[in-house]
TORKOL-4160 file (C-alpha; in steps of 0.2 Angstrom, whole numbers, padded with zeros to 4 digits, m for minus):
185
<pt num="1" X="0377" Y="0476" Z="0770"/>
<pt num="2" X="0372" Y="0472" Z="0754"/>
<pt num="3" X="0363" Y="0455" Z="0753"/>
<pt num="4" X="0371" Y="0441" Z="0740"/>
<pt num="5" X="0358" Y="0437" Z="0724"/>
<pt num="6" X="0356" Y="0419" Z="0724"/>
<pt num="7" X="0344" Y="0412" Z="0710"/>
<pt num="8" X="0336" Y="0398" Z="0718"/>
<pt num="9" X="0324" Y="0384" Z="0711"/>
<pt num="10" X="0305" Y="0386" Z="0716"/>
<pt num="11" X="0299" Y="0373" Z="0708"/>
<pt num="12" X="0286" Y="0364" Z="0719"/>
<pt num="13" X="0293" Y="0372" Z="0734"/>
<pt num="14" X="0278" Y="0378" Z="0747"/>
<pt num="15" X="0278" Y="0398" Z="0747"/>
<pt num="16" X="0268" Y="0405" Z="0761"/>
<pt num="17" X="0260" Y="0423" Z="0757"/>
<pt num="18" X="0254" Y="0431" Z="0775"/>
<pt num="19" X="0241" Y="0443" Z="0767"/>
<pt num="20" X="0229" Y="0447" Z="0754"/>
<pt num="21" X="0229" Y="0463" Z="0748"/>
<pt num="22" X="0238" Y="0473" Z="0735"/>
<pt num="23" X="0256" Y="0470" Z="0740"/>
<pt num="24" X="0252" Y="0452" Z="0742"/>
<pt num="25" X="0245" Y="0448" Z="0724"/>
<pt num="26" X="0261" Y="0459" Z="0717"/>
<pt num="27" X="0271" Y="0446" Z="0725"/>
<pt num="28" X="0261" Y="0433" Z="0721"/>
<pt num="29" X="0261" Y="0438" Z="0704"/>
<pt num="30" X="0278" Y="0438" Z="0703"/>
<pt num="31" X="0281" Y="0421" Z="0711"/>
<pt num="32" X="0269" Y="0415" Z="0699"/>
<pt num="33" X="0280" Y="0410" Z="0684"/>
<pt num="34" X="0292" Y="0401" Z="0695"/>
<pt num="35" X="0279" Y="0389" Z="0698"/>
<pt num="36" X="0280" Y="0385" Z="0717"/>
<pt num="37" X="0266" Y="0379" Z="0728"/>
<pt num="38" X="0257" Y="0394" Z="0734"/>
<pt num="39" X="0248" Y="0394" Z="0749"/>
<pt num="40" X="0238" Y="0414" Z="0755"/>
<pt num="41" X="0234" Y="0412" Z="0771"/>
<pt num="42" X="0223" Y="0429" Z="0776"/>
<pt num="43" X="0203" Y="0435" Z="0779"/>
<pt num="44" X="0201" Y="0445" Z="0766"/>
<pt num="45" X="0209" Y="0445" Z="0747"/>
<pt num="46" X="0210" Y="0454" Z="0730"/>
<pt num="47" X="0199" Y="0448" Z="0718"/>
<pt num="48" X="0216" Y="0443" Z="0709"/>
<pt num="49" X="0220" Y="0433" Z="0722"/>
<pt num="50" X="0201" Y="0425" Z="0723"/>
<pt num="51" X="0203" Y="0421" Z="0704"/>
<pt num="52" X="0220" Y="0413" Z="0706"/>
<pt num="53" X="0211" Y="0400" Z="0720"/>
<pt num="54" X="0194" Y="0397" Z="0710"/>
<pt num="55" X="0207" Y="0393" Z="0696"/>
<pt num="56" X="0218" Y="0382" Z="0707"/>
<pt num="57" X="0233" Y="0391" Z="0704"/>
<pt num="58" X="0234" Y="0396" Z="0723"/>
<pt num="59" X="0230" Y="0387" Z="0741"/>
<pt num="60" X="0219" Y="0397" Z="0751"/>
<pt num="61" X="0217" Y="0400" Z="0769"/>
<pt num="62" X="0204" Y="0415" Z="0772"/>
<pt num="63" X="0208" Y="0416" Z="0790"/>
<pt num="64" X="0219" Y="0423" Z="0801"/>
<pt num="65" X="0238" Y="0415" Z="0802"/>
<pt num="66" X="0239" Y="0400" Z="0813"/>
<pt num="67" X="0260" Y="0397" Z="0815"/>
<pt num="68" X="0258" Y="0380" Z="0808"/>
<pt num="69" X="0250" Y="0386" Z="0791"/>
<pt num="70" X="0271" Y="0389" Z="0791"/>
<pt num="71" X="0278" Y="0372" Z="0795"/>
<pt num="72" X="0279" Y="0366" Z="0775"/>
<pt num="73" X="0286" Y="0382" Z="0771"/>
<pt num="74" X="0302" Y="0383" Z="0760"/>
<pt num="75" X="0298" Y="0405" Z="0760"/>
<pt num="76" X="0287" Y="0414" Z="0766"/>
<pt num="77" X="0282" Y="0431" Z="0762"/>
<pt num="78" X="0273" Y="0442" Z="0774"/>
<pt num="79" X="0264" Y="0455" Z="0765"/>
<pt num="80" X="0255" Y="0464" Z="0780"/>
<pt num="81" X="0257" Y="0481" Z="0789"/>
<pt num="82" X="0258" Y="0473" Z="0806"/>
<pt num="83" X="0275" Y="0475" Z="0813"/>
<pt num="84" X="0272" Y="0464" Z="0827"/>
<pt num="85" X="0264" Y="0450" Z="0817"/>
<pt num="86" X="0280" Y="0451" Z="0805"/>
<pt num="87" X="0293" Y="0449" Z="0820"/>
<pt num="88" X="0284" Y="0434" Z="0825"/>
<pt num="89" X="0285" Y="0426" Z="0808"/>
<pt num="90" X="0302" Y="0432" Z="0806"/>
<pt num="91" X="0307" Y="0424" Z="0826"/>
<pt num="92" X="0299" Y="0408" Z="0820"/>
<pt num="93" X="0306" Y="0405" Z="0801"/>
<pt num="94" X="0324" Y="0409" Z="0810"/>
<pt num="95" X="0321" Y="0395" Z="0822"/>
<pt num="96" X="0315" Y="0381" Z="0808"/>
<pt num="97" X="0324" Y="0388" Z="0794"/>
<pt num="98" X="0313" Y="0396" Z="0783"/>
<pt num="99" X="0316" Y="0409" Z="0772"/>
<pt num="100" X="0309" Y="0424" Z="0778"/>
<pt num="101" X="0302" Y="0441" Z="0768"/>
<pt num="102" X="0293" Y="0454" Z="0777"/>
<pt num="103" X="0288" Y="0468" Z="0765"/>
<pt num="104" X="0295" Y="0486" Z="0768"/>
<pt num="105" X="0304" Y="0479" Z="0786"/>
<pt num="106" X="0321" Y="0472" Z="0780"/>
<pt num="107" X="0324" Y="0471" Z="0799"/>
<pt num="108" X="0313" Y="0455" Z="0799"/>
<pt num="109" X="0320" Y="0448" Z="0782"/>
<pt num="110" X="0333" Y="0436" Z="0779"/>
<pt num="111" X="0332" Y="0439" Z="0760"/>
<pt num="112" X="0327" Y="0453" Z="0749"/>
<pt num="113" X="0312" Y="0449" Z="0736"/>
<pt num="114" X="0320" Y="0459" Z="0720"/>
<pt num="115" X="0313" Y="0470" Z="0707"/>
<pt num="116" X="0310" Y="0458" Z="0694"/>
<pt num="117" X="0314" Y="0457" Z="0677"/>
<pt num="118" X="0307" Y="0439" Z="0667"/>
<pt num="119" X="0309" Y="0436" Z="0649"/>
<pt num="120" X="0308" Y="0417" Z="0646"/>
<pt num="121" X="0322" Y="0411" Z="0654"/>
<pt num="122" X="0331" Y="0427" Z="0657"/>
<pt num="123" X="0329" Y="0434" Z="0675"/>
<pt num="124" X="0336" Y="0449" Z="0680"/>
<pt num="125" X="0335" Y="0453" Z="0699"/>
<pt num="126" X="0339" Y="0473" Z="0706"/>
<pt num="127" X="0340" Y="0475" Z="0725"/>
<pt num="128" X="0346" Y="0491" Z="0734"/>
<pt num="129" X="0347" Y="0477" Z="0750"/>
<pt num="130" X="0331" Y="0485" Z="0757"/>
<pt num="131" X="0338" Y="0503" Z="0757"/>
<pt num="132" X="0327" Y="0510" Z="0741"/>
<pt num="133" X="0315" Y="0498" Z="0734"/>
<pt num="134" X="0309" Y="0514" Z="0722"/>
<pt num="135" X="0326" Y="0514" Z="0714"/>
<pt num="136" X="0326" Y="0499" Z="0712"/>
<pt num="137" X="0310" Y="0498" Z="0701"/>
<pt num="138" X="0317" Y="0513" Z="0694"/>
<pt num="139" X="0331" Y="0503" Z="0686"/>
<pt num="140" X="0320" Y="0489" Z="0684"/>
<pt num="141" X="0312" Y="0501" Z="0669"/>
<pt num="142" X="0327" Y="0509" Z="0663"/>
<pt num="143" X="0333" Y="0491" Z="0660"/>
<pt num="144" X="0317" Y="0485" Z="0652"/>
<pt num="145" X="0318" Y="0497" Z="0639"/>
<pt num="146" X="0335" Y="0494" Z="0634"/>
<pt num="147" X="0334" Y="0473" Z="0633"/>
<pt num="148" X="0331" Y="0468" Z="0616"/>
<pt num="149" X="0314" Y="0461" Z="0612"/>
<pt num="150" X="0319" Y="0446" Z="0607"/>
<pt num="151" X="0331" Y="0441" Z="0620"/>
<pt num="152" X="0322" Y="0426" Z="0625"/>
<pt num="153" X="0326" Y="0421" Z="0605"/>
<pt num="154" X="0344" Y="0426" Z="0609"/>
<pt num="155" X="0347" Y="0416" Z="0625"/>
<pt num="156" X="0340" Y="0400" Z="0615"/>
<pt num="157" X="0351" Y="0403" Z="0602"/>
<pt num="158" X="0366" Y="0403" Z="0615"/>
<pt num="159" X="0361" Y="0389" Z="0623"/>
<pt num="160" X="0361" Y="0379" Z="0607"/>
<pt num="161" X="0376" Y="0385" Z="0602"/>
<pt num="162" X="0384" Y="0382" Z="0619"/>
<pt num="163" X="0379" Y="0363" Z="0619"/>
<pt num="164" X="0386" Y="0361" Z="0601"/>
<pt num="165" X="0406" Y="0368" Z="0606"/>
<pt num="166" X="0416" Y="0358" Z="0616"/>
<pt num="167" X="0420" Y="0368" Z="0634"/>
<pt num="168" X="0434" Y="0379" Z="0637"/>
<pt num="169" X="0441" Y="0394" Z="0635"/>
<pt num="170" X="0438" Y="0395" Z="0617"/>
<pt num="171" X="0417" Y="0391" Z="0618"/>
<pt num="172" X="0419" Y="0407" Z="0630"/>
<pt num="173" X="0429" Y="0416" Z="0618"/>
<pt num="174" X="0416" Y="0413" Z="0603"/>
<pt num="175" X="0401" Y="0416" Z="0614"/>
<pt num="176" X="0404" Y="0432" Z="0622"/>
<pt num="177" X="0408" Y="0436" Z="0604"/>
<pt num="178" X="0393" Y="0433" Z="0598"/>
<pt num="179" X="0384" Y="0442" Z="0613"/>
<pt num="180" X="0394" Y="0456" Z="0610"/>
<pt num="181" X="0390" Y="0457" Z="0590"/>
<pt num="182" X="0371" Y="0453" Z="0594"/>
<pt num="183" X="0368" Y="0466" Z="0608"/>
<pt num="184" X="0378" Y="0480" Z="0597"/>
<pt num="185" X="0392" Y="0481" Z="0612"/>
């Protein structure tokens, strides 16, 4: 079944990343622009995560996970190869109403981590509902090459135009026409 794409404000919300390896580092890197309060729980971490901790950009608990580490979480990303731990965390999150993503195990996910394109305020998420992440990544690469270099500037222009026009069908038509011209559609 396909997952519904939902864009959510993470600013200031607690996101717990379980694991400190290469995959956990990629997830942390993708989350940082959205300004959550990231807590990484892992006995060992990459230099990238260590450096973020030293700069005060993430909280780091250098030990094995204790379920209490998840208590105040809005979202949990499980980036470990331990299927039993993924299952246990998923069950806990389901009981507590915490969004959970277990890397490479859609059965233990309440949300999927999409392939992301972030250009300023423009955010594009691509998902195959967990069936083929490599395809999501390939489509992300394809789309990144097709986007105008100054797409964030275009977004700001449109935001200002939109504020200056009264709501309604005429505004929608003007903005749509402007976008089509700018993108060569």
